[in-house]
C-alpha atoms as a printed R data frame, in Angstrom:
    type eleno elety resid chain resno       x       y       z
1   ATOM     1    CA   MET     A     1 156.088 119.083 228.278
2   ATOM     2    CA   THR     A     2 155.598 116.675 226.034
3   ATOM     3    CA   GLN     A     3 156.319 118.894 222.983
4   ATOM     4    CA   ARG     A     4 159.707 120.195 224.554
5   ATOM     5    CA   LEU     A     5 160.802 116.211 224.856
6   ATOM     6    CA   ALA     A     6 159.760 115.838 221.449
7   ATOM     7    CA   VAL     A     7 161.744 118.902 219.904
8   ATOM     8    CA   ALA     A     8 164.880 117.951 222.330
9   ATOM     9    CA   LEU     A     9 164.796 113.843 221.030
10  ATOM    10    CA   VAL     A    10 164.626 114.794 217.230
11  ATOM    11    CA   ALA     A    11 167.748 117.359 217.652
12  ATOM    12    CA   VAL     A    12 169.417 114.255 219.248
13  ATOM    13    CA   LEU     A    13 168.631 111.921 216.748
14  ATOM    14    CA   SER     A    14 169.686 114.522 214.234
15  ATOM    15    CA   SER     A    15 173.129 115.511 215.552
16  ATOM    16    CA   ASN     A    16 173.819 111.604 215.894
17  ATOM    17    CA   ALA     A    17 172.675 110.832 212.300
18  ATOM    18    CA   PHE     A    18 174.832 113.723 211.025
19  ATOM    19    CA   ALA     A    19 178.117 112.256 212.971
20  ATOM    20    CA   GLN     A    20 177.598 108.943 211.718
21  ATOM    21    CA   SER     A    21 177.246 109.873 208.027
22  ATOM    22    CA   VAL     A    22 180.282 112.057 208.474
23  ATOM    23    CA   ILE     A    23 182.204 109.019 210.070
24  ATOM    24    CA   ALA     A    24 181.133 106.615 207.198
25  ATOM    25    CA   THR     A    25 182.138 108.884 204.670
26  ATOM    26    CA   GLY     A    26 185.461 109.691 206.510
27  ATOM    27    CA   GLY     A    27 184.669 113.638 206.023
28  ATOM    28    CA   ASP     A    28 185.811 116.130 208.643
29  ATOM    29    CA   MET     A    29 183.490 118.138 211.129
30  ATOM    30    CA   PRO     A    30 182.764 121.658 210.143
31  ATOM    31    CA   GLY     A    31 185.022 124.106 211.142
32  ATOM    32    CA   ARG     A    32 188.025 121.850 211.302
33  ATOM    33    CA   PRO     A    33 189.284 121.609 207.662
34  ATOM    34    CA   GLU     A    34 192.125 119.891 207.032
35  ATOM    35    CA   GLN     A    35 194.086 120.869 203.641
36  ATOM    36    CA   PRO     A    36 196.937 118.869 202.125
37  ATOM    37    CA   ALA     A    37 200.527 120.441 202.100
38  ATOM    38    CA   GLN     A    38 201.523 122.035 198.985
39  ATOM    39    CA   HIS     A    39 204.001 120.524 196.610
40  ATOM    40    CA   SER     A    40 205.694 122.477 193.994
41  ATOM    41    CA   ILE     A    41 208.891 123.167 192.034
42  ATOM    42    CA   ASP     A    42 210.649 126.463 192.452
43  ATOM    43    CA   GLY     A    43 212.942 127.804 190.133
44  ATOM    44    CA   ARG     A    44 214.609 131.396 190.088
45  ATOM    45    CA   VAL     A    45 216.979 133.428 187.776
46  ATOM    46    CA   GLY     A    46 218.242 136.881 189.054
47  ATOM    47    CA   MET     A    47 220.937 139.030 189.712
48  ATOM    48    CA   VAL     A    48 223.192 140.109 192.682
49  ATOM    49    CA   LEU     A    49 224.109 143.863 193.545
50  ATOM    50    CA   GLY     A    50 226.332 144.540 196.605
51  ATOM    51    CA   GLY     A    51 229.695 144.451 197.949
52  ATOM    52    CA   SER     A    52 232.247 141.283 198.432
53  ATOM    53    CA   ASP     A    53 234.641 140.859 200.949
54  ATOM    54    CA   VAL     A    54 237.868 138.704 200.648
55  ATOM    55    CA   GLY     A    55 240.454 139.384 203.392
56  ATOM    56    CA   ASP     A    56 241.574 143.314 202.813
57  ATOM    57    CA   ALA     A    57 239.949 143.035 199.248
58  ATOM    58    CA   ASN     A    58 236.713 144.448 198.918
59  ATOM    59    CA   GLY     A    59 234.672 146.317 197.091
60  ATOM    60    CA   PHE     A    60 231.409 146.833 194.738
61  ATOM    61    CA   SER     A    61 230.166 144.030 193.320
62  ATOM    62    CA   ILE     A    62 228.125 142.532 190.437
63  ATOM    63    CA   GLY     A    63 227.286 139.058 189.613
64  ATOM    64    CA   ALA     A    64 224.333 136.451 188.285
65  ATOM    65    CA   ALA     A    65 222.150 133.988 191.097
66  ATOM    66    CA   GLY     A    66 220.076 131.039 190.136
67  ATOM    67    CA   GLY     A    67 218.422 128.173 192.290
68  ATOM    68    CA   LEU     A    68 215.892 125.091 191.871
69  ATOM    69    CA   GLY     A    69 214.193 123.402 194.977
70  ATOM    70    CA   TYR     A    70 211.319 121.372 196.154
71  ATOM    71    CA   ARG     A    71 208.479 123.075 198.312
72  ATOM    72    CA   ILE     A    72 206.395 121.119 200.565
73  ATOM    73    CA   GLY     A    73 203.981 123.339 202.577
74  ATOM    74    CA   ASP     A    74 206.312 126.420 203.904
75  ATOM    75    CA   VAL     A    75 209.699 124.758 203.569
76  ATOM    76    CA   THR     A    76 211.373 124.656 200.452
77  ATOM    77    CA   LEU     A    77 214.686 122.832 200.077
78  ATOM    78    CA   GLY     A    78 217.023 123.278 196.934
79  ATOM    79    CA   GLY     A    79 220.255 124.254 195.520
80  ATOM    80    CA   THR     A    80 221.651 127.668 194.596
81  ATOM    81    CA   PHE     A    81 224.461 129.318 192.306
82  ATOM    82    CA   ASP     A    82 225.887 132.393 192.324
83  ATOM    83    CA   TYR     A    83 228.930 134.124 190.304
84  ATOM    84    CA   TYR     A    84 229.840 137.580 190.965
85  ATOM    85    CA   ARG     A    85 232.834 139.595 191.181
86  ATOM    86    CA   VAL     A    86 235.626 140.012 193.907
87  ATOM    87    CA   GLY     A    87 238.258 142.716 194.537
88  ATOM    88    CA   ASP     A    88 239.134 145.821 195.474
89  ATOM    89    CA   GLY     A    89 236.951 149.039 195.002
90  ATOM    90    CA   SER     A    90 237.681 151.449 191.940
91  ATOM    91    CA   ASP     A    91 239.470 154.148 194.255
92  ATOM    92    CA   GLU     A    92 242.343 151.624 194.928
93  ATOM    93    CA   THR     A    93 245.454 152.018 193.296
94  ATOM    94    CA   GLN     A    94 246.723 148.646 192.865
95  ATOM    95    CA   GLN     A    95 243.608 146.815 192.360
96  ATOM    96    CA   ARG     A    96 243.002 143.186 192.608
97  ATOM    97    CA   ARG     A    97 240.286 141.416 190.844
98  ATOM    98    CA   GLY     A    98 238.810 138.313 190.496
99  ATOM    99    CA   ARG     A    99 235.415 136.002 189.807
100 ATOM   100    CA   ALA     A   100 233.899 134.328 192.496
101 ATOM   101    CA   SER     A   101 231.547 130.608 191.813
102 ATOM   102    CA   ARG     A   102 229.360 129.622 194.710
103 ATOM   103    CA   LEU     A   103 227.547 126.251 194.995
104 ATOM   104    CA   GLY     A   104 225.506 125.846 197.939
105 ATOM   105    CA   ALA     A   105 222.127 124.305 199.481
106 ATOM   106    CA   ALA     A   106 219.627 126.136 201.431
107 ATOM   107    CA   ALA     A   107 216.360 125.679 203.515
108 ATOM   108    CA   ARG     A   108 213.614 128.659 202.956
109 ATOM   109    CA   TYR     A   109 210.733 128.880 205.093
110 ATOM   110    CA   SER     A   110 207.772 130.904 204.601
111 ATOM   111    CA   PHE     A   111 206.542 133.229 207.312
112 ATOM   112    CA   ALA     A   112 203.732 134.837 205.735
113 ATOM   113    CA   ASN     A   113 201.919 133.749 202.632
114 ATOM   114    CA   LEU     A   114 198.602 133.828 200.994
115 ATOM   115    CA   GLY     A   115 198.281 130.214 200.318
116 ATOM   116    CA   ALA     A   116 198.418 127.653 197.734
117 ATOM   117    CA   ASP     A   117 194.620 127.924 196.433
118 ATOM   118    CA   SER     A   118 195.079 131.844 195.968
119 ATOM   119    CA   ASN     A   119 195.673 133.143 192.319
120 ATOM   120    CA   ALA     A   120 198.036 135.914 193.504
121 ATOM   121    CA   ILE     A   121 201.542 135.331 195.291
122 ATOM   122    CA   CYS     A   122 202.817 137.133 198.423
123 ATOM   123    CA   ASP     A   123 205.282 135.200 200.206
124 ATOM   124    CA   PHE     A   124 207.374 136.689 202.905
125 ATOM   125    CA   TRP     A   125 210.359 134.111 203.558
126 ATOM   126    CA   GLY     A   126 213.676 133.664 205.416
127 ATOM   127    CA   GLU     A   127 216.513 131.207 204.035
128 ATOM   128    CA   LEU     A   128 219.444 129.224 205.677
129 ATOM   129    CA   GLY     A   129 222.224 127.999 203.863
130 ATOM   130    CA   ALA     A   130 225.552 126.701 203.390
131 ATOM   131    CA   GLY     A   131 227.935 126.452 200.112
132 ATOM   132    CA   TYR     A   132 231.037 126.372 198.845
133 ATOM   133    CA   GLU     A   133 233.303 129.441 197.379
134 ATOM   134    CA   HIS     A   134 235.818 129.287 194.705
135 ATOM   135    CA   ILE     A   135 237.424 132.334 193.842
136 ATOM   136    CA   ASP     A   136 240.021 132.894 190.764
137 ATOM   137    CA   TRP     A   137 242.289 135.883 190.808
138 ATOM   138    CA   MET     A   138 243.008 137.800 187.436
139 ATOM   139    CA   HIS     A   139 246.797 137.665 188.089
140 ATOM   140    CA   GLY     A   140 246.792 134.254 189.380
141 ATOM   141    CA   GLY     A   141 246.096 132.333 192.625
142 ATOM   142    CA   VAL     A   142 242.810 130.540 193.645
143 ATOM   143    CA   LEU     A   143 240.677 130.320 196.955
144 ATOM   144    CA   ASP     A   144 238.407 127.711 198.125
145 ATOM   145    CA   ARG     A   145 236.411 127.807 201.476
146 ATOM   146    CA   PRO     A   146 233.137 127.261 202.708
147 ATOM   147    CA   SER     A   147 230.653 129.909 203.580
148 ATOM   148    CA   VAL     A   148 227.325 130.340 205.120
149 ATOM   149    CA   GLU     A   149 224.031 132.198 203.554
150 ATOM   150    CA   LEU     A   150 221.569 134.107 205.615
151 ATOM   151    CA   ALA     A   151 218.602 135.617 203.526
152 ATOM   152    CA   LEU     A   152 215.109 137.679 204.040
153 ATOM   153    CA   GLY     A   153 212.710 138.165 200.411
154 ATOM   154    CA   PHE     A   154 209.707 138.335 199.271
155 ATOM   155    CA   ASP     A   155 208.041 136.764 196.401
156 ATOM   156    CA   PHE     A   156 205.306 138.537 193.897
157 ATOM   157    CA   GLY     A   157 203.214 137.113 191.439
158 ATOM   158    CA   GLY     A   158 200.248 134.707 190.143
159 ATOM   159    CA   ARG     A   159 199.217 131.066 189.268
160 ATOM   160    CA   GLY     A   160 197.428 130.139 186.352
161 ATOM   161    CA   ASP     A   161 194.564 127.532 186.210
162 ATOM   162    CA   ARG     A   162 195.400 123.736 186.652
163 ATOM   163    CA   ASP     A   163 196.267 121.748 183.784
164 ATOM   164    CA   ARG     A   164 195.127 118.173 183.027
165 ATOM   165    CA   ALA     A   165 197.514 117.078 185.342
166 ATOM   166    CA   GLY     A   166 196.030 119.142 188.365
167 ATOM   167    CA   ARG     A   167 198.879 121.432 188.467
168 ATOM   168    CA   ARG     A   168 198.856 125.275 188.449
169 ATOM   169    CA   HIS     A   169 201.894 127.096 186.838
170 ATOM   170    CA   SER     A   170 203.039 130.196 188.583
171 ATOM   171    CA   GLY     A   171 205.796 133.027 187.998
172 ATOM   172    CA   GLY     A   172 206.616 136.621 189.215
173 ATOM   173    CA   TYR     A   173 209.237 138.556 190.682
174 ATOM   174    CA   TYR     A   174 211.372 138.181 193.930
175 ATOM   175    CA   MET     A   175 213.728 140.481 195.831
176 ATOM   176    CA   ALA     A   176 215.765 139.722 198.817
177 ATOM   177    CA   PHE     A   177 219.022 140.784 201.126
178 ATOM   178    CA   ARG     A   178 221.674 137.749 201.241
179 ATOM   179    CA   THR     A   179 224.740 137.563 203.079
180 ATOM   180    CA   PHE     A   180 227.701 135.216 202.891
181 ATOM   181    CA   LEU     A   181 229.517 134.499 205.885
182 ATOM   182    CA   ALA     A   182 233.122 132.791 205.568
183 ATOM   183    CA   GLU     A   183 236.656 133.118 207.000
184 ATOM   184    CA   ALA     A   184 239.130 135.187 205.444
185 ATOM   185    CA   PRO     A   185 242.573 133.867 204.785
186 ATOM   186    CA   ALA     A   186 245.087 133.709 207.359
187 ATOM   187    CA   GLN     A   187 247.756 136.491 207.491
188 ATOM   188    CA   PRO     A   188 250.776 135.605 209.206
189 ATOM   189    CA   ASP     A   189 252.252 138.991 209.312
190 ATOM   190    CA   ALA     A   190 249.445 140.966 210.412
191 ATOM   191    CA   MET     A   191 250.085 143.106 213.371
192 ATOM   192    CA   ALA     A   192 247.696 144.507 215.929
193 ATOM   193    CA   THR     A   193 246.301 147.742 215.009
194 ATOM   194    CA   CYS     A   194 243.288 150.644 215.443
195 ATOM   195    CA   GLY     A   195 241.569 151.213 212.540
196 ATOM   196    CA   GLY     A   196 239.824 153.821 214.050
197 ATOM   197    CA   PRO     A   197 239.248 155.050 217.733
198 ATOM   198    CA   CYS     A   198 239.759 152.522 220.201
199 ATOM   199    CA   ASP     A   199 240.941 151.685 223.533
200 ATOM   200    CA   THR     A   200 242.466 148.169 222.365
201 ATOM   201    CA   ALA     A   201 244.318 147.147 219.376
202 ATOM   202    CA   THR     A   202 243.242 143.902 217.494
203 ATOM   203    CA   THR     A   203 244.530 142.046 214.051
204 ATOM   204    CA   PRO     A   204 241.904 142.279 211.497
205 ATOM   205    CA   SER     A   205 238.759 140.280 211.594
206 ATOM   206    CA   ARG     A   206 238.966 136.650 210.080
207 ATOM   207    CA   THR     A   207 235.050 136.928 209.274
208 ATOM   208    CA   ASP     A   208 234.335 138.036 205.685
209 ATOM   209    CA   VAL     A   209 230.917 139.265 205.386
210 ATOM   210    CA   THR     A   210 229.521 139.593 201.571
211 ATOM   211    CA   MET     A   211 226.276 141.633 201.424
212 ATOM   212    CA   PHE     A   212 224.334 141.747 198.107
213 ATOM   213    CA   PHE     A   213 220.770 142.861 196.921
214 ATOM   214    CA   ASP     A   214 219.365 139.960 195.220
215 ATOM   215    CA   PHE     A   215 216.184 140.274 192.416
216 ATOM   216    CA   GLY     A   216 214.813 138.538 189.544
217 ATOM   217    CA   VAL     A   217 211.953 136.089 188.474
218 ATOM   218    CA   HIS     A   218 210.759 133.317 189.628
219 ATOM   219    CA   PHE     A   219 208.691 130.444 188.216
220 ATOM   220    CA   GLY     A   220 207.345 126.873 188.942
221 ATOM   221    CA   HIS     A   221 204.338 124.456 189.000
């Protein structure tokens, strides 16, 4: 009986001493690690391929895209820039062609990743943003309008060793599907019609949907 009491007393004193040392040093209890949020600069440059939509002028589109942001944990805030073709498809007899440039801001959230301490980068993310689109038509006329951006994408790559400042440079590839939603220009003479089999005629939709496959390289530290 005396031996059991002695063993129990030693265990209690040992746990109490360990707890006091943890409090004195400001450490964390085992099993509850707290890691600081990742802070990094994120840049990317790439190409976009898809279809642009400006009122009744829609067709194949190709262009360039870029962005620069600042990441804290799983959230990245930054700016975006896109430059791409707009206009009718190649099968149209009277083609309307132009160029669009879009400047925007977006918030990106990482749904799943390998963590900031991993040497490899594998990141699945979603993005929501807003911007302003400027369109110049080749035969005259401009169109300025706001638009909303939705995107889903993946990042792949790697991180190097820490430099003297404690930063880790990173780089790799990304791919994403992006959509721009904007209001189409008004068509005062538009009539309610059936563009296909329907039971109710309506006027053309005022919502333009531009969809891109976006791919390129990302870099940061």
